[in-house]
C-alpha positions, 0 to 999 in steps of 0.5 A, a space after each residue: 500500500 502507498 505511504 504518504 508523509 505530510 511535512 510542515 515546520 513544527 508538526 503541530 498545525 498544518 501537517 496534522 490537519 492535512 494528515 487527518 483530512 487526507 486519511 478521511 478522503 482516502 477512506 471515502 475513496 476506498 483506499 483505507 489501507 493507505 498509510 498517511 503520517 506527518 512530521 516536521 522539519 523543526 519539530 519539538 517532539 513532546 508537543 501535541 497538535 495546536 488547540 485550534 487545529 484540534 478544535 477545527 478537526 473535531 468540528 469535522 468529526 476528526 480527532 487529532 487530539 492524540 497527535 504527538 509532533 515528530 521530527 522527519 528522519 531518514 526512516 520516514 523518508 525511506 518509507 514514503 512514496 510521496 512527501 507533501 510539504 507545506 512550504 517551499 523551504 520544507 521541500 528545499 531542506 528535504 531535497 538537500 538532506 535526502 537527495 535520493 528521494 528528490 522525485 518524491 517531494 512536492 509542495 501540497 499546492 503542486 498537486 493542483 498545478 501551482 507552487 506556493 507555500 501554505 502560511 503557518 497559522 501558529 500563534 495566530 487567532 482562530 480565523 488564521 487556522 480556519 483559513 489554513 483548513 479551508 486552503 488545505 481542504 481545497 488543495 486536497 480535493 483539487 489535487 486528490 487524483 494527482 496525489 493518488 497517481 504519484 503515490 501509487 506510481 512511486 509505491 509500484 516502483 519501490 516494490 519492483 526494486 
């Protein structure tokens, strides 16, 4: 089964939200066995998801209250068939640190044919988080077919190796 890694900075605001929403979308499309995880490029590993992120996901029936931030590492990158990043800086950092996975690393916005960073709402008000959730939801819906295609193709290549 394909394995997707979602990456943001601290792994407490954006990536836990995208992970929950993407898991839900995959299940609804009959892809319940897919693995979707998240990590951060600069994560403090004892932190849970941001309160506003938890609240907004709960309003959609998704529970991210048990999320614990993790720092992206070599094992995660090796397992990932697709890495979806929130910012161009995340893509650049991962491509430098893990050049062997260059072809697996994308901005989430690239899934809809664009190339821009999703602003980090950390430290902001609830409206900032709501704007982030609205943006990533739109990108996931609009880019879902490309996400599936890329993850499946990379998973197939990995199993053939």
